[in-house]
KOLSE-542203 format. One record per residue (C-alpha): residue number from 1; residue in one letter; x, y, z. Coordinates in Angstrom, 2 decimals. Layout:
BEGIN
base num = NUM; residuo = A; c1 = X; c2 = Y; c3 = Z
...
//
This chain:
BEGIN
base num = 1; residuo = M; c1 = 81.22; c2 = -1.92; c3 = 165.06
base num = 2; residuo = G; c1 = 78.78; c2 = -0.26; c3 = 162.83
base num = 3; residuo = S; c1 = 79.56; c2 = 2.35; c3 = 159.99
base num = 4; residuo = T; c1 = 77.53; c2 = 4.58; c3 = 157.75
base num = 5; residuo = E; c1 = 80.46; c2 = 3.23; c3 = 155.43
base num = 6; residuo = A; c1 = 78.95; c2 = 0.63; c3 = 153.95
base num = 7; residuo = I; c1 = 75.96; c2 = 2.97; c3 = 152.62
base num = 8; residuo = P; c1 = 78.08; c2 = 5.53; c3 = 150.47
base num = 9; residuo = S; c1 = 76.19; c2 = 8.23; c3 = 151.55
base num = 10; residuo = D; c1 = 75.09; c2 = 9.45; c3 = 147.58
base num = 11; residuo = A; c1 = 73.29; c2 = 6.54; c3 = 147.39
base num = 12; residuo = L; c1 = 71.02; c2 = 6.93; c3 = 150.34
base num = 13; residuo = L; c1 = 70.77; c2 = 10.30; c3 = 148.94
base num = 14; residuo = H; c1 = 69.24; c2 = 9.17; c3 = 145.37
base num = 15; residuo = E; c1 = 67.14; c2 = 6.62; c3 = 146.79
base num = 16; residuo = L; c1 = 66.30; c2 = 9.41; c3 = 149.11
base num = 17; residuo = D; c1 = 65.48; c2 = 11.77; c3 = 146.11
base num = 18; residuo = A; c1 = 63.79; c2 = 8.92; c3 = 143.77
base num = 19; residuo = N; c1 = 61.53; c2 = 6.90; c3 = 145.94
base num = 20; residuo = G; c1 = 61.18; c2 = 8.71; c3 = 149.52
base num = 21; residuo = F; c1 = 62.95; c2 = 6.77; c3 = 151.58
base num = 22; residuo = A; c1 = 66.39; c2 = 4.48; c3 = 151.96
base num = 23; residuo = V; c1 = 67.38; c2 = 2.22; c3 = 154.78
base num = 24; residuo = A; c1 = 70.86; c2 = 2.22; c3 = 156.70
base num = 25; residuo = P; c1 = 72.16; c2 = -0.48; c3 = 158.37
base num = 26; residuo = D; c1 = 74.16; c2 = -1.23; c3 = 161.29
base num = 27; residuo = I; c1 = 73.81; c2 = 2.85; c3 = 162.93
base num = 28; residuo = F; c1 = 73.29; c2 = 1.17; c3 = 166.89
base num = 29; residuo = I; c1 = 75.04; c2 = -1.40; c3 = 168.00
base num = 30; residuo = P; c1 = 72.93; c2 = -3.90; c3 = 171.09
base num = 31; residuo = D; c1 = 74.60; c2 = -2.50; c3 = 173.89
base num = 32; residuo = E; c1 = 73.49; c2 = 1.19; c3 = 172.86
base num = 33; residuo = L; c1 = 69.72; c2 = -0.51; c3 = 171.81
base num = 34; residuo = A; c1 = 69.91; c2 = -2.05; c3 = 175.06
base num = 35; residuo = A; c1 = 70.63; c2 = 1.27; c3 = 176.74
base num = 36; residuo = I; c1 = 67.70; c2 = 3.24; c3 = 175.23
base num = 37; residuo = A; c1 = 65.81; c2 = 0.62; c3 = 175.61
base num = 38; residuo = G; c1 = 66.36; c2 = 0.63; c3 = 179.45
base num = 39; residuo = K; c1 = 65.73; c2 = 3.73; c3 = 180.03
base num = 40; residuo = I; c1 = 62.62; c2 = 3.73; c3 = 178.39
base num = 41; residuo = E; c1 = 61.07; c2 = 1.09; c3 = 180.89
base num = 42; residuo = Q; c1 = 62.07; c2 = 3.08; c3 = 183.69
base num = 43; residuo = A; c1 = 60.30; c2 = 6.07; c3 = 182.77
base num = 44; residuo = D; c1 = 56.81; c2 = 7.97; c3 = 183.81
base num = 45; residuo = P; c1 = 54.30; c2 = 6.71; c3 = 181.84
base num = 46; residuo = S; c1 = 51.46; c2 = 8.65; c3 = 183.75
base num = 47; residuo = K; c1 = 52.49; c2 = 11.55; c3 = 181.91
base num = 48; residuo = D; c1 = 50.39; c2 = 12.85; c3 = 179.34
base num = 49; residuo = T; c1 = 52.43; c2 = 12.61; c3 = 176.69
base num = 50; residuo = F; c1 = 52.50; c2 = 8.29; c3 = 177.09
base num = 51; residuo = R; c1 = 49.55; c2 = 6.39; c3 = 175.43
base num = 52; residuo = K; c1 = 49.30; c2 = 3.10; c3 = 176.79
base num = 53; residuo = S; c1 = 46.78; c2 = 0.30; c3 = 176.62
base num = 54; residuo = A; c1 = 48.13; c2 = -2.88; c3 = 178.34
base num = 55; residuo = G; c1 = 51.54; c2 = -1.99; c3 = 177.76
base num = 56; residuo = L; c1 = 53.22; c2 = 0.92; c3 = 177.04
base num = 57; residuo = F; c1 = 53.61; c2 = 1.55; c3 = 173.19
base num = 58; residuo = A; c1 = 53.67; c2 = 5.18; c3 = 172.59
base num = 59; residuo = I; c1 = 55.64; c2 = 8.33; c3 = 173.99
base num = 60; residuo = R; c1 = 55.31; c2 = 12.17; c3 = 172.67
base num = 61; residuo = Q; c1 = 57.90; c2 = 14.17; c3 = 172.64
base num = 62; residuo = F; c1 = 60.26; c2 = 11.38; c3 = 173.60
base num = 63; residuo = L; c1 = 63.47; c2 = 13.76; c3 = 173.23
base num = 64; residuo = K; c1 = 62.15; c2 = 16.51; c3 = 175.78
base num = 65; residuo = E; c1 = 60.23; c2 = 13.86; c3 = 178.24
base num = 66; residuo = L; c1 = 63.50; c2 = 11.80; c3 = 178.44
base num = 67; residuo = P; c1 = 66.32; c2 = 14.23; c3 = 177.87
base num = 68; residuo = E; c1 = 68.75; c2 = 11.89; c3 = 179.28
base num = 69; residuo = T; c1 = 68.55; c2 = 9.34; c3 = 176.14
base num = 70; residuo = R; c1 = 69.60; c2 = 12.50; c3 = 173.72
base num = 71; residuo = A; c1 = 73.57; c2 = 11.94; c3 = 173.84
base num = 72; residuo = M; c1 = 72.87; c2 = 7.47; c3 = 172.94
base num = 73; residuo = V; c1 = 70.22; c2 = 8.32; c3 = 170.06
base num = 74; residuo = F; c1 = 72.45; c2 = 10.36; c3 = 169.01
base num = 75; residuo = N; c1 = 75.51; c2 = 8.56; c3 = 168.35
base num = 76; residuo = P; c1 = 78.31; c2 = 9.12; c3 = 166.22
base num = 77; residuo = R; c1 = 76.68; c2 = 7.11; c3 = 163.23
base num = 78; residuo = L; c1 = 73.54; c2 = 9.25; c3 = 163.66
base num = 79; residuo = K; c1 = 75.28; c2 = 12.61; c3 = 163.46
base num = 80; residuo = Q; c1 = 77.16; c2 = 11.18; c3 = 160.82
base num = 81; residuo = L; c1 = 74.00; c2 = 10.26; c3 = 159.44
base num = 82; residuo = I; c1 = 72.06; c2 = 13.41; c3 = 159.47
base num = 83; residuo = S; c1 = 75.40; c2 = 15.74; c3 = 158.25
base num = 84; residuo = R; c1 = 75.70; c2 = 13.41; c3 = 154.80
base num = 85; residuo = L; c1 = 72.17; c2 = 13.66; c3 = 154.41
base num = 86; residuo = S; c1 = 71.21; c2 = 17.38; c3 = 155.40
base num = 87; residuo = G; c1 = 74.37; c2 = 19.08; c3 = 156.70
base num = 88; residuo = D; c1 = 74.25; c2 = 20.91; c3 = 160.14
base num = 89; residuo = S; c1 = 71.84; c2 = 23.11; c3 = 159.67
base num = 90; residuo = F; c1 = 68.69; c2 = 21.01; c3 = 160.48
base num = 91; residuo = F; c1 = 67.33; c2 = 20.23; c3 = 163.98
base num = 92; residuo = V; c1 = 64.51; c2 = 18.09; c3 = 165.63
base num = 93; residuo = V; c1 = 61.45; c2 = 19.47; c3 = 165.26
base num = 94; residuo = K; c1 = 59.26; c2 = 16.19; c3 = 166.59
base num = 95; residuo = S; c1 = 60.42; c2 = 12.39; c3 = 168.11
base num = 96; residuo = I; c1 = 57.88; c2 = 9.61; c3 = 168.92
base num = 97; residuo = Y; c1 = 58.34; c2 = 6.35; c3 = 170.45
base num = 98; residuo = F; c1 = 56.66; c2 = 3.71; c3 = 169.05
base num = 99; residuo = D; c1 = 55.72; c2 = -0.08; c3 = 170.08
base num = 100; residuo = K; c1 = 53.59; c2 = -2.93; c3 = 168.77
base num = 101; residuo = P; c1 = 52.89; c2 = -5.00; c3 = 171.54
base num = 102; residuo = A; c1 = 50.96; c2 = -7.98; c3 = 171.16
base num = 103; residuo = A; c1 = 48.31; c2 = -6.48; c3 = 173.72
base num = 104; residuo = S; c1 = 48.63; c2 = -3.39; c3 = 171.68
base num = 105; residuo = N; c1 = 48.24; c2 = -4.16; c3 = 168.53
base num = 106; residuo = W; c1 = 46.81; c2 = -2.04; c3 = 165.42
base num = 107; residuo = Y; c1 = 46.81; c2 = -1.33; c3 = 161.74
base num = 108; residuo = V; c1 = 47.85; c2 = 1.73; c3 = 160.30
base num = 109; residuo = S; c1 = 45.96; c2 = 2.43; c3 = 156.70
base num = 110; residuo = Y; c1 = 48.04; c2 = 4.78; c3 = 153.90
base num = 111; residuo = H; c1 = 47.91; c2 = 8.24; c3 = 154.59
base num = 112; residuo = Q; c1 = 51.07; c2 = 11.35; c3 = 154.56
base num = 113; residuo = D; c1 = 52.42; c2 = 12.48; c3 = 157.64
base num = 114; residuo = L; c1 = 50.82; c2 = 16.42; c3 = 157.14
base num = 115; residuo = T; c1 = 50.66; c2 = 17.62; c3 = 160.41
base num = 116; residuo = I; c1 = 53.83; c2 = 19.62; c3 = 162.38
base num = 117; residuo = S; c1 = 53.70; c2 = 19.73; c3 = 166.44
base num = 118; residuo = V; c1 = 54.29; c2 = 23.32; c3 = 167.38
base num = 119; residuo = D; c1 = 53.83; c2 = 25.30; c3 = 170.57
base num = 120; residuo = R; c1 = 50.69; c2 = 27.11; c3 = 170.48
base num = 121; residuo = K; c1 = 47.67; c2 = 28.46; c3 = 167.84
base num = 122; residuo = A; c1 = 47.73; c2 = 31.72; c3 = 165.53
base num = 123; residuo = T; c1 = 45.92; c2 = 32.97; c3 = 163.08
base num = 124; residuo = V; c1 = 48.79; c2 = 32.59; c3 = 160.30
base num = 125; residuo = P; c1 = 48.12; c2 = 32.75; c3 = 156.03
base num = 126; residuo = G; c1 = 48.30; c2 = 29.00; c3 = 154.98
base num = 127; residuo = Y; c1 = 48.85; c2 = 26.79; c3 = 158.55
base num = 128; residuo = G; c1 = 45.65; c2 = 24.41; c3 = 158.59
base num = 129; residuo = P; c1 = 43.88; c2 = 22.90; c3 = 159.89
base num = 130; residuo = W; c1 = 44.20; c2 = 22.45; c3 = 163.65
base num = 131; residuo = T; c1 = 44.16; c2 = 19.73; c3 = 165.97
base num = 132; residuo = L; c1 = 44.78; c2 = 19.73; c3 = 169.84
base num = 133; residuo = K; c1 = 45.19; c2 = 16.42; c3 = 171.77
base num = 134; residuo = Q; c1 = 47.07; c2 = 15.74; c3 = 174.64
base num = 135; residuo = N; c1 = 47.95; c2 = 19.60; c3 = 175.36
base num = 136; residuo = Q; c1 = 49.90; c2 = 19.22; c3 = 172.23
base num = 137; residuo = F; c1 = 48.94; c2 = 21.60; c3 = 169.04
base num = 138; residuo = A; c1 = 49.09; c2 = 19.98; c3 = 165.85
base num = 139; residuo = V; c1 = 49.01; c2 = 22.18; c3 = 162.59
base num = 140; residuo = Q; c1 = 49.62; c2 = 21.34; c3 = 158.56
base num = 141; residuo = P; c1 = 51.78; c2 = 24.02; c3 = 156.91
base num = 142; residuo = P; c1 = 52.01; c2 = 25.09; c3 = 153.22
base num = 143; residuo = L; c1 = 53.89; c2 = 22.66; c3 = 151.23
base num = 144; residuo = P; c1 = 57.18; c2 = 23.51; c3 = 151.29
base num = 145; residuo = V; c1 = 57.41; c2 = 23.48; c3 = 154.72
base num = 146; residuo = L; c1 = 56.53; c2 = 19.04; c3 = 154.68
base num = 147; residuo = E; c1 = 58.88; c2 = 19.21; c3 = 151.58
base num = 148; residuo = N; c1 = 61.57; c2 = 20.15; c3 = 153.65
base num = 149; residuo = I; c1 = 61.37; c2 = 17.89; c3 = 156.75
base num = 150; residuo = F; c1 = 62.64; c2 = 14.50; c3 = 156.77
base num = 151; residuo = T; c1 = 62.82; c2 = 11.45; c3 = 158.70
base num = 152; residuo = L; c1 = 64.85; c2 = 9.49; c3 = 160.74
base num = 153; residuo = R; c1 = 63.24; c2 = 5.79; c3 = 162.21
base num = 154; residuo = I; c1 = 65.84; c2 = 4.58; c3 = 164.70
base num = 155; residuo = H; c1 = 64.58; c2 = 0.43; c3 = 164.50
base num = 156; residuo = L; c1 = 65.46; c2 = -1.22; c3 = 168.26
base num = 157; residuo = D; c1 = 64.26; c2 = -4.10; c3 = 167.17
base num = 158; residuo = D; c1 = 64.32; c2 = -6.96; c3 = 163.45
base num = 159; residuo = T; c1 = 60.89; c2 = -5.34; c3 = 161.56
base num = 160; residuo = D; c1 = 59.58; c2 = -6.57; c3 = 158.29
base num = 161; residuo = E; c1 = 56.13; c2 = -7.68; c3 = 157.35
base num = 162; residuo = R; c1 = 55.15; c2 = -10.03; c3 = 160.02
base num = 163; residuo = N; c1 = 55.61; c2 = -7.26; c3 = 163.26
base num = 164; residuo = G; c1 = 54.21; c2 = -3.84; c3 = 161.60
base num = 165; residuo = A; c1 = 56.91; c2 = -3.22; c3 = 158.80
base num = 166; residuo = L; c1 = 56.53; c2 = 0.54; c3 = 157.21
base num = 167; residuo = K; c1 = 54.07; c2 = -0.62; c3 = 153.59
base num = 168; residuo = V; c1 = 54.60; c2 = 1.96; c3 = 151.27
base num = 169; residuo = V; c1 = 54.68; c2 = 4.37; c3 = 147.73
base num = 170; residuo = P; c1 = 57.66; c2 = 4.40; c3 = 146.27
base num = 171; residuo = G; c1 = 57.84; c2 = 8.29; c3 = 144.29
base num = 172; residuo = S; c1 = 55.02; c2 = 9.23; c3 = 146.09
base num = 173; residuo = H; c1 = 56.27; c2 = 12.07; c3 = 148.45
base num = 174; residuo = R; c1 = 56.75; c2 = 13.76; c3 = 144.92
base num = 175; residuo = H; c1 = 53.05; c2 = 13.83; c3 = 143.73
base num = 176; residuo = G; c1 = 52.75; c2 = 16.67; c3 = 146.99
base num = 177; residuo = I; c1 = 49.56; c2 = 16.48; c3 = 148.78
base num = 178; residuo = L; c1 = 47.60; c2 = 13.06; c3 = 148.54
base num = 179; residuo = R; c1 = 44.83; c2 = 10.97; c3 = 148.81
base num = 180; residuo = P; c1 = 45.28; c2 = 7.37; c3 = 149.64
base num = 181; residuo = E; c1 = 42.11; c2 = 6.83; c3 = 147.04
base num = 182; residuo = Q; c1 = 43.64; c2 = 8.18; c3 = 144.52
base num = 183; residuo = I; c1 = 46.39; c2 = 5.94; c3 = 144.43
base num = 184; residuo = D; c1 = 46.44; c2 = 3.94; c3 = 141.12
base num = 185; residuo = W; c1 = 47.59; c2 = 0.85; c3 = 142.48
base num = 186; residuo = S; c1 = 48.10; c2 = -0.24; c3 = 138.34
base num = 187; residuo = A; c1 = 50.40; c2 = 1.99; c3 = 137.64
base num = 188; residuo = E; c1 = 52.12; c2 = 1.97; c3 = 141.43
base num = 189; residuo = E; c1 = 53.64; c2 = -0.85; c3 = 143.16
base num = 190; residuo = E; c1 = 53.22; c2 = -1.08; c3 = 147.00
base num = 191; residuo = H; c1 = 56.88; c2 = -2.11; c3 = 148.63
base num = 192; residuo = S; c1 = 57.73; c2 = -3.19; c3 = 152.82
base num = 193; residuo = C; c1 = 60.45; c2 = -1.84; c3 = 154.11
base num = 194; residuo = S; c1 = 62.62; c2 = -4.44; c3 = 156.43
base num = 195; residuo = V; c1 = 64.62; c2 = -3.10; c3 = 158.32
base num = 196; residuo = P; c1 = 67.65; c2 = -4.98; c3 = 160.90
base num = 197; residuo = R; c1 = 68.14; c2 = -4.44; c3 = 164.18
base num = 198; residuo = G; c1 = 69.71; c2 = -1.31; c3 = 164.87
base num = 199; residuo = G; c1 = 69.13; c2 = 0.43; c3 = 160.93
base num = 200; residuo = V; c1 = 67.85; c2 = 3.32; c3 = 160.67
base num = 201; residuo = M; c1 = 64.99; c2 = 3.88; c3 = 158.10
base num = 202; residuo = I; c1 = 65.20; c2 = 7.56; c3 = 156.42
base num = 203; residuo = M; c1 = 61.80; c2 = 9.03; c3 = 154.81
base num = 204; residuo = K; c1 = 60.16; c2 = 11.63; c3 = 153.56
base num = 205; residuo = P; c1 = 57.07; c2 = 13.04; c3 = 155.26
base num = 206; residuo = L; c1 = 54.81; c2 = 12.78; c3 = 151.85
base num = 207; residuo = L; c1 = 55.71; c2 = 9.10; c3 = 151.31
base num = 208; residuo = L; c1 = 52.55; c2 = 7.24; c3 = 151.43
base num = 209; residuo = H; c1 = 53.22; c2 = 5.04; c3 = 154.12
base num = 210; residuo = S; c1 = 50.99; c2 = 2.14; c3 = 156.00
base num = 211; residuo = S; c1 = 51.70; c2 = -0.74; c3 = 158.57
base num = 212; residuo = G; c1 = 49.59; c2 = -3.60; c3 = 159.28
base num = 213; residuo = R; c1 = 48.82; c2 = -5.64; c3 = 162.53
base num = 214; residuo = T; c1 = 51.98; c2 = -7.64; c3 = 164.06
base num = 215; residuo = V; c1 = 51.17; c2 = -10.84; c3 = 163.26
base num = 216; residuo = N; c1 = 55.03; c2 = -12.87; c3 = 165.27
base num = 217; residuo = N; c1 = 53.69; c2 = -11.67; c3 = 168.58
base num = 218; residuo = R; c1 = 57.47; c2 = -10.18; c3 = 168.06
base num = 219; residuo = P; c1 = 57.79; c2 = -6.31; c3 = 168.93
base num = 220; residuo = R; c1 = 58.24; c2 = -3.28; c3 = 167.12
base num = 221; residuo = R; c1 = 59.92; c2 = -0.51; c3 = 168.72
base num = 222; residuo = V; c1 = 61.14; c2 = 2.67; c3 = 166.96
base num = 223; residuo = L; c1 = 62.37; c2 = 6.16; c3 = 167.48
base num = 224; residuo = H; c1 = 60.80; c2 = 8.44; c3 = 164.92
base num = 225; residuo = I; c1 = 62.50; c2 = 11.64; c3 = 164.71
base num = 226; residuo = E; c1 = 61.31; c2 = 14.19; c3 = 161.76
base num = 227; residuo = F; c1 = 64.27; c2 = 16.89; c3 = 161.00
base num = 228; residuo = S; c1 = 64.24; c2 = 20.64; c3 = 159.72
base num = 229; residuo = N; c1 = 66.10; c2 = 23.82; c3 = 158.89
base num = 230; residuo = M; c1 = 63.54; c2 = 25.90; c3 = 158.80
base num = 231; residuo = E; c1 = 62.11; c2 = 28.86; c3 = 160.74
base num = 232; residuo = L; c1 = 58.27; c2 = 29.16; c3 = 161.72
base num = 233; residuo = P; c1 = 56.67; c2 = 32.41; c3 = 161.01
base num = 234; residuo = A; c1 = 56.22; c2 = 35.07; c3 = 163.58
base num = 235; residuo = G; c1 = 53.42; c2 = 33.61; c3 = 166.62
base num = 236; residuo = L; c1 = 54.50; c2 = 29.78; c3 = 166.32
base num = 237; residuo = N; c1 = 57.28; c2 = 28.36; c3 = 167.36
base num = 238; residuo = W; c1 = 58.62; c2 = 24.22; c3 = 166.99
base num = 239; residuo = A; c1 = 56.97; c2 = 22.60; c3 = 169.26
base num = 240; residuo = E; c1 = 60.20; c2 = 20.09; c3 = 170.41
base num = 241; residuo = R; c1 = 62.81; c2 = 22.59; c3 = 168.63
base num = 242; residuo = L; c1 = 66.24; c2 = 20.67; c3 = 169.73
base num = 243; residuo = D; c1 = 69.73; c2 = 20.82; c3 = 168.06
base num = 244; residuo = I; c1 = 71.28; c2 = 17.81; c3 = 167.90
base num = 245; residuo = V; c1 = 73.68; c2 = 17.08; c3 = 170.58
//
């Protein structure tokens, strides 16, 4: 059985602070991954929060839509990892399931994750622009809100650059909001983030990241979960706020 003892928490924290990402292997064992995948396969894909083409490839508000997976996802090793990274005050604010099956393959260019999901649209200083997609409001919040968030990407499959591993610009999370065209590639170095099955990639949303198309017909199934410990201003609530079970 895996253990976060394999990578000291101070090393993970240092990598996350310096580079904007870190990888913790062996957080899930194969039986746990199979149980999560089984619940996904049984889900009703007709809901608005499900997106699919030839095969199911995304579920928004994952932990709300499949509440039976919560105890599976927040196993003792993941809860221990979260506690070491952030203490016990953080809660879930967004959860998404992604797949890259051969028939639903796509390329994502360099970007930062600049929006949060909220329960309504409201006039709040510093919040905007707004979008509405599949009955879900999203808004770009002030920079301190984005800097407070961290993301865990739980990998249900071995992932490398041949099946859509994230490519990142280490340290780019330290420079606020950036446009990809502002990257000075003579001074920056792209890094491909391979993650073993059952491992977790930790990242900051302001980290510039992209992913390529799958070229080896292997799936790349990922649970993307964002955490914060900040309350939103009056009139706004996190759309998916969930305390860690």
